[in-house]
N, C-alpha and C positions, 0 to 999 in steps of 0.2 A: 337413698331417693326414688320412686320408681318413675321412669322418664315415661310422662303419657308422650304419645307420638302426634297427635292431633294438635300439638304446638311448635310442629315440627314446620320451617317454611322451607321450600326448596331453594339451594341457591344453584347449583349446576344446573346448566341449560337455562338459566332465565336471561329471554333476551334483557338488551341494556334500557333503562328506564324506568319510568314509576310501575310498582305491581304494589295491589293492595291485599291484606287479610284480615279477616274478623276472629277473635275467640270469645269465647266463656268461658266466662271462669266461678266453678262453683264450690261445694264442700268438696268431691271427688278429689278434687285440683289439692287441696288445702291438706286433705289426709297422706297425700302421695309424701309429704315433707316429714319427715321426723324432728321430734321436739315443736312444729310450729305453732306458732305465738300465735297465728289465725284456724278456725277450724268451717266457721260458719259466714259464709258468702255468697253475693253475686256481684261479680262485676266483667261489666263488658270491654274488651280489650281490643282497640284498631289499631293497627300495620300499615305502615308505608315501607315501604322498600324502594329508594333509589340506587339501581344496578347502574355500577360505570363497568368501565372492564377490568382492573387489577382490585377496587374498591366498591361500599356498598355501604350503605349509614339504612337504620332503619329509624326512623319516629314511630316511639309505642305514644299512645294515650288513653288511659282504660280512664273510666266513670264507676260508680256502684255504691256499695254498700258490705261492710264485715260486722260482726257480732264479736262484741270486744264485751267483757267482766269489769264493772266498775271496783274500782285498788278498795275504797271507803265501803260499800253497804253488798255487794259480790252478786246484785242483778245483770243482768242483761242488757244490753244498750244494740242497739243498730247506730253504728259510726259511716254517715255517708263518704265518701272520698272521691275525688277527681287528681289523676295527675298527671304530667308530658316528661319522655325524656326522648333523649336519642342516644343511639349507640352508633358506633362507627367501625370498620371493621376493613381490614387489607387480605389481600388476598398474596401468599408468599409462597415460595419453596419449602418445602419441607425443612431441610436445614436452617430455612430463617425464620422460622415462626416463634424461635426459642428466646427472642429480644420482648421484652417487654417495654412497655408505654400504657402510663393512667389512663388516654384518653382514647388508645386505638389500640382496638382486639383482632390481633394478627390468629391467620388462620389458613393453614393447608389450601395449594391452589384446587387440591382434586377435592375436597368436600362436597356432600352431595347436599344433605339437609342441615339445618342450619335448629337448634333447639331452642325455643323460648322461655319455656315455664320458668328456667332460675331467676332470669330479669327481670320478667312478672314478678313473682313471687315476691322479689328484692324490692320492686316498685312498688306493692300494695305496702308491703310492712315498713318500708319509709314514711308511709303518708297514715303509720299508726301514733297517737301524741305518746313520750315517757312514760305521763300517768292518765290513766282514764277514770275518769268520776263521770257520774248520770248529769253534772254539771256541763261537760266537753258535748252534751245533746241536749242543754237545756233541760233536763228533768232533774226531776225531786228525788233522792234514795228516798228509800226503804225504809218508813215511821220506824217499823219494829226492829229493825237493825240499827239506824239513829239512836234510840233508847237503849239500845245493849250495850251501844259503843261509848254512849254519855253514863251509863252505868257502872262499866269497867273504868273510865277515865277516874269518874270520882272514888272508886275504890282505891286506884292507886295513889289519888293524891290523899285522901286516910292513911294510909299505910304510909306515906313520904310525914307524915306530921311526929306517927310516934318516932323516936331515936331510939337506939340500941344503946341501953345503960353504957357498955364498954367506951364509946364514943362521947360518954357526958365525963366519965371519967378520963376519956386524956385530955380532953381538952380543960379542966381543971389542972394539967399538969405544966402551962404554957406560965 
């Protein structure tokens, strides 16, 4: 992944209190991630950081759309997404950073900036359905592709009606 510096927020030198940041996610953002399941989209992200002495939390909220491929007819469709997430961070001396916790991200006290591109990408990816179909966005699948699918399933059913004569011979052995 190529780190996009435009998703950095400054940690060092920030005054205590609430700070707000706005980011715009587009196709170039998704192309920075290898093997990304999203290639096209337009998402607005608002980040609100509540800075305290040795900790801070960031509230991320996003809204926009991403393009997905229907698993049935292979048509592209725009999926509207919206999500909110809260990330907790603690600042520790370098030797104490190795401790892990599921809910709190520990960072070294001398960190200057924090890049939010990975958490933003993960939030967008979590908005995607496990199986995207045109019905997900209240559209109908491509009729030509539906005909092809129906024709193929009918051929498979016809193939299943023909029984291999070797199996018939084995059935007689009972």
